[in-house]
C-alpha positions in Angstrom: -32.3 48.5 -2.6 -29.4 47.2 -4.5 -26.1 48.5 -3.2 -23.1 49.6 -5.3 -20.2 47.2 -4.8 -16.5 47.4 -5.6 -13.7 45.0 -5.2 -11.0 47.7 -5.4 -11.8 50.1 -2.6 -8.1 50.6 -1.9 -7.1 50.6 -5.6 -4.6 48.0 -7.0 -3.1 47.3 -3.6 -5.4 44.4 -2.6 -5.5 42.6 -5.9 -1.7 42.8 -6.3 -1.1 41.6 -2.7 -3.7 38.8 -3.0 -2.0 37.6 -6.2 1.4 37.6 -4.6 -0.1 35.5 -1.7 -1.5 33.0 -4.1 1.8 32.8 -5.9 3.7 32.3 -2.7 1.4 29.6 -1.5 1.6 27.9 -4.8 5.4 28.1 -5.0 5.8 26.6 -1.5 3.3 23.9 -2.2 5.1 22.9 -5.4 8.6 22.9 -3.8 7.5 20.9 -0.8 5.7 18.3 -3.0 8.8 18.1 -5.2 11.0 17.4 -2.1 8.7 14.6 -1.0 8.9 13.0 -4.5 12.6 13.4 -5.0 14.3 12.6 -1.7 15.2 9.1 -0.7 14.0 9.9 2.8 12.2 8.2 5.5 8.4 7.8 5.2 7.9 10.2 8.1 9.9 12.9 6.3 7.9 12.3 3.1 4.7 12.8 5.0 6.1 15.9 6.6 6.9 17.5 3.2 3.5 16.7 1.8 1.8 18.1 4.9 3.8 21.3 4.8 3.0 21.6 1.1 -0.7 21.2 1.7 -0.7 23.7 4.5 1.3 26.2 2.5 -1.0 25.9 -0.6 -4.1 26.0 1.5 -3.0 29.1 3.5 -1.9 30.8 0.3 -5.3 30.4 -1.3 -7.2 31.4 1.8 -4.9 34.4 2.4 -5.5 35.5 -1.2 -9.2 35.4 -0.7 -9.3 37.5 2.5 -6.7 40.0 1.3 -8.9 40.5 -1.7 -11.9 40.9 0.6 -10.2 43.8 2.4 -10.8 45.7 -0.8 -14.5 44.7 -1.1 -16.8 47.6 -0.3 -20.6 47.9 -0.1 -21.7 51.4 -0.5 -24.1 52.3 2.3 -23.1 49.5 4.7 -20.2 48.3 6.7 -19.2 44.7 6.1 -18.7 42.3 9.1 -17.5 38.7 9.3 -18.5 35.7 11.5 -15.3 34.4 13.1 -16.3 30.8 13.3 -17.3 30.6 9.6 -14.1 32.4 8.6 -11.9 29.9 10.5 -14.0 27.1 9.0 -13.2 28.3 5.5 -9.5 28.2 6.4 -9.8 24.6 7.7 -11.7 23.5 4.6 -9.0 25.0 2.3 -6.2 23.2 4.1 -8.0 19.8 4.3 -9.1 19.6 0.7 -5.7 20.7 -0.6 -4.2 18.0 1.6 -6.4 15.3 0.1 -5.3 16.3 -3.4 -1.6 16.6 -2.5 -1.5 13.2 -0.7 -3.3 11.5 -3.6 -0.9 12.6 -6.2 2.1 12.4 -3.9 1.5 8.7 -3.3 -0.3 7.5 -6.4 1.3 9.8 -9.0 -0.2 11.8 -11.8 -2.1 9.1 -13.6 -5.2 10.6 -15.4 -7.7 8.9 -13.0 -5.8 9.9 -9.9 -5.1 13.4 -11.1 -8.7 13.9 -12.2 -10.1 12.8 -8.9 -7.6 14.8 -6.9 -8.2 17.9 -9.0 -12.0 17.6 -8.7 -12.0 17.2 -5.0 -9.5 20.0 -4.4 -11.2 22.4 -6.9 -14.6 21.8 -5.3 -13.0 22.3 -1.9 -11.4 25.6 -2.9 -14.7 26.8 -4.3 -16.4 25.7 -1.0 -13.7 27.7 0.9 -14.6 30.8 -1.1 -18.3 30.6 -0.6 -18.1 29.7 3.0 -16.0 32.8 3.4 -18.7 34.7 1.6 -21.3 33.2 3.9 -19.4 34.5 6.9 -19.9 38.1 5.5 -22.7 40.3 6.8 -23.1 43.2 4.4 -26.3 44.6 6.0 -28.5 43.0 3.5 -29.2 39.9 1.3 -26.3 38.6 -0.8 -27.2 37.1 -4.1 -25.1 35.3 -6.7 -25.3 35.1 -10.5 -25.6 31.4 -11.4 -23.4 31.6 -14.5 -20.6 33.4 -12.5 -20.7 30.8 -9.7 -20.5 27.9 -12.2 -17.6 29.5 -14.0 -15.8 30.2 -10.8 -16.1 26.6 -9.7 -14.9 25.4 -13.1 -11.9 27.7 -12.9 -11.2 26.3 -9.4 -11.3 22.7 -10.6 -9.0 23.4 -13.5 -6.6 25.5 -11.4 -6.4 22.8 -8.8 -5.8 20.0 -11.3 -3.1 22.1 -13.0 -1.5 22.8 -9.6 -1.4 19.1 -8.6 -0.1 18.1 -12.0 2.7 20.7 -11.7 3.5 19.5 -8.2 4.5 16.0 -9.4 5.6 16.8 -13.0 7.4 20.2 -13.1 11.1 19.8 -12.6 13.5 22.6 -11.7 13.3 25.6 -9.5 12.6 28.1 -12.2 10.0 25.9 -13.8 8.2 25.6 -10.5 8.3 29.4 -10.0 6.9 29.9 -13.5 4.1 27.4 -12.7 3.3 29.2 -9.5 2.9 32.5 -11.3 0.4 30.9 -13.7 -1.4 29.2 -10.8 -1.6 32.6 -9.0 -3.4 34.0 -12.0 -5.9 31.1 -12.0 -6.6 31.2 -8.3 -7.0 35.0 -8.2 -9.1 34.8 -11.3 -11.4 32.3 -9.7 -12.0 34.7 -6.8 -12.8 37.8 -8.9 -14.9 35.7 -11.2 -17.1 34.7 -8.3 -17.2 38.2 -6.9 -18.3 39.5 -10.3 -21.6 37.6 -9.8 -22.3 39.0 -6.3 -25.0 41.6 -5.6 -26.2 42.9 -2.3 -29.7 44.1 -1.6 -29.7 46.3 1.5 -32.3 45.9 4.2 -32.3 49.6 4.7 -30.7 52.6 3.0 -27.7 54.1 4.7 -24.7 56.2 4.2 -21.9 54.1 5.8 -19.0 53.1 3.7 -16.0 50.7 3.9 -14.1 52.7 6.5 -14.5 50.7 9.7 -11.3 50.3 11.6 -12.7 47.3 13.4 -13.2 45.5 10.1 -9.7 46.1 9.0 -8.4 45.0 12.4 -10.4 41.8 12.1 -9.3 40.9 8.6 -5.6 41.7 9.3 -5.8 39.5 12.5 -7.3 36.7 10.4 -4.6 37.0 7.8 -1.7 37.3 10.2 -1.6 33.7 11.2 -1.6 32.1 7.7 1.0 34.7 6.5 3.2 33.7 9.5 2.8 30.0 8.4 3.8 30.9 4.9 6.9 32.7 6.1 7.9 29.8 8.3 7.4 27.3 5.4 9.5 29.5 3.2 12.3 29.4 5.8 12.1 25.6 6.0 12.3 25.2 2.3 15.1 27.7 1.8 17.3 26.2 4.6 16.6 22.6 3.9 20.0 20.8 3.8 19.5 19.4 0.2 18.7 22.9 -1.0 21.8 24.3 0.6 24.0 21.5 -0.6 22.6 21.7 -4.2 20.9 18.3 -4.2 17.4 19.6 -4.3 16.7 18.4 -7.9 17.9 14.9 -7.4 14.9 12.6 -8.1 14.0 10.1 -5.3 15.5 6.7 -6.1 17.4 7.9 -9.1 20.8 8.3 -7.5 22.8 5.7 -9.5 25.3 3.5 -7.6 28.9 4.0 -8.6 30.0 1.8 -11.5 31.1 -1.6 -10.3 29.4 -1.1 -6.9 26.2 -2.4 -5.5 23.9 -0.1 -3.4 25.8 -1.2 -0.4 29.0 0.1 -1.8 30.8 -3.1 -2.9 30.6 -5.2 -6.1 29.2 -8.8 -5.6 32.6 -10.3 -6.2 34.6 -7.7 -4.4 36.1 -4.4 -5.5 37.7 -4.5 -8.9 39.9 -1.5 -9.7 39.9 -0.1 -13.2 42.2 -1.9 -15.7 42.5 -5.0 -13.5 41.1 -8.3 -14.6 38.2 -9.4 -12.4 39.6 -12.9 -12.1 42.5 -11.6 -10.0 40.1 -10.8 -7.2 38.3 -13.4 -5.2 34.5 -13.4 -4.8 33.3 -12.2 -1.4 33.4 -14.9 1.2 35.7 -17.3 -0.7 39.2 -18.3 0.5 41.8 -16.4 -1.6 43.9 -18.5 -3.9 47.3 -19.3 -2.5 46.2 -19.5 1.1 45.3 -22.6 3.1 41.9 -22.5 4.9 43.6 -22.5 8.2 46.1 -19.9 7.2 48.6 -20.4 10.0 49.1 -23.5 12.2 50.5 -23.6 15.7 53.9 -24.8 14.5 54.5 -22.3 11.8 53.0 -22.1 8.3 50.9 -25.0 7.2 52.0 -26.8 4.0 50.5 -25.2 1.1 49.9 -22.0 3.0 51.7 -20.1 0.2 51.3 -21.5 -3.3 50.9 -20.3 -6.8 52.9 -17.1 -7.0 54.8 -17.7 -3.7 57.4 -20.3 -2.6 56.8 -24.0 -2.2 57.1 -25.3 1.4 59.8 -27.7 0.6 62.2 -24.9 -0.3 62.2 -23.9 3.3 62.0 -27.0 5.4 61.3 -26.7 9.1 64.4 -26.1 11.3 65.6 -29.1 13.4 64.4 -29.1 17.0 66.7 -27.4 19.4 68.2 -29.6 22.1 69.6 -28.3 25.4 73.1 -29.8 25.9 73.7 -28.4 29.4 76.8 -26.7 30.7 
């Protein structure tokens, strides 16, 4: 017996919330990747930003999937989930997204790199979706339409490639937010495209419906952890010092040195004020003109200690030695 299915058991609530989760994960993933690319930070900090971006994006995609599954109903059966396969799908989502994020984060958005990273990430996202479906026990046999499965995988690959390209190419806060809205549509569309090809053949006829409190408790418990991670990531991104100080959009390595100064802060020949000829200032490490190498001798100023613009030594001869005449 083929059961009647619906993805909107609770109306528009689950698709809207799942879309918002996908957008939130995408936005955080983009912002974290941008931070890693634009900050002249230590290597460990760059790795930290990329890792946070991968976890945020992976959790966002996975949360979207299971929030949407809350609205999935099989008429005549109560849906249950295997905990281990459910957690495995979460791990797969985070790992494959991390592979793609680190590839483009370190190697850039060259076509070969972007294509490889997008393919790996897209196939991983699709694997996450179907592992999550394999964790579902609907009281019968779950079957998939081949065309819908292939189309959902293609959407996942395209969406992942676009997300990774946006992560290293989109500049500006509002541009990133706009890209995350588009990515949310793509990721959510991939899920519902795959679900459109699902059919369930019940092992026995029944009258149960999607009203199990236990199922809702399980799904909400599964979703609570990734949502908490997303909230924590949002707090880290919002209160990052560069965001607070307004330096968030400064590209890494693109902060120009002040005119006339080297990266260390001084010009090679010393500091030259505006409007003053450079030849009036001595190169670093040289003896200034007009001063003897020794500068000051034990008996006073050495001959030639002051020359050029000062006074010649012969103008001020040394005083005669003082002799004590006695009382």
